[in-house]
N, C-alpha and C positions, 0 to 999 in steps of 0.2 A: 461697261462702256469705256473704261480706261484702256483696255486692249485695243478697241476700235480706234480710239483717239491716237494712241501710240502708233498704230499701223498707218493711219492717215498722215500723221506728222512725218513719218519716215518716207512714205510713198510720194507725197506732194512736195515736201520741203527738205528732205534729206536730213531731218532732225530726229535723233533717237532719244526718246524719253521713256524710262522704265515704267511700265504699268504695275501697280500694286493691286492685286486681286485677292479674292477669297482663296485659300484659307488664311493668308497673311493678315488680312483685315476682314471684318464681318461683311457679309453680303449687304449690298446697298451702300457701302462706304468706300468703294473702290476709288483710287486716286492715282495721280501721276507723281513720280518722284523726280523732281528737277534738281540737279546738282550743278550749281555754277562754280567755276574755279576762277582763279586770278587771270587765266588766259581768256576767259569769256568777257570781252569788253562790251562797251555800250552798244556798238553796232550789232554784235551777235545777240545781245539781249533784245534789241529792237526787232531783229529778224524773228526771234522766238515769239515775241508778243504778236507780231503780224501773223505768224503761222498759227498760233492758238486762236486768234480772232477769225481766221479762215476756216479752221477745222470745227470749232464749236457749233456754229449754226448747221453745218452739214450733218452733225449727229443730233441736232435738236437738244443740245445741252444748255441748261440755263446759265445765263450770265447774271451775276449779282455781286454787289459790293460786299466785302467781308470786313467786319470790324476786327481790329487787332487789339490785344490787351495792352494797356499802357504800362509803363515801368514805374508807376507811382507807388 
């Protein structure tokens, strides 16, 4: 699914995000590699978020909160 998401992001929004697929990662764990730089300001991050929200339901991908490890 990461390749399909990457393709839709580019087609609909002009945003290229690298898909990471098997054999780089195990089947079923495919993901997107998002690399922000200092040149990606708040407006561009907002555009990316809106593009992801547009593409996710098109591919019936689940939306869920993700817990992050604390630095304790």
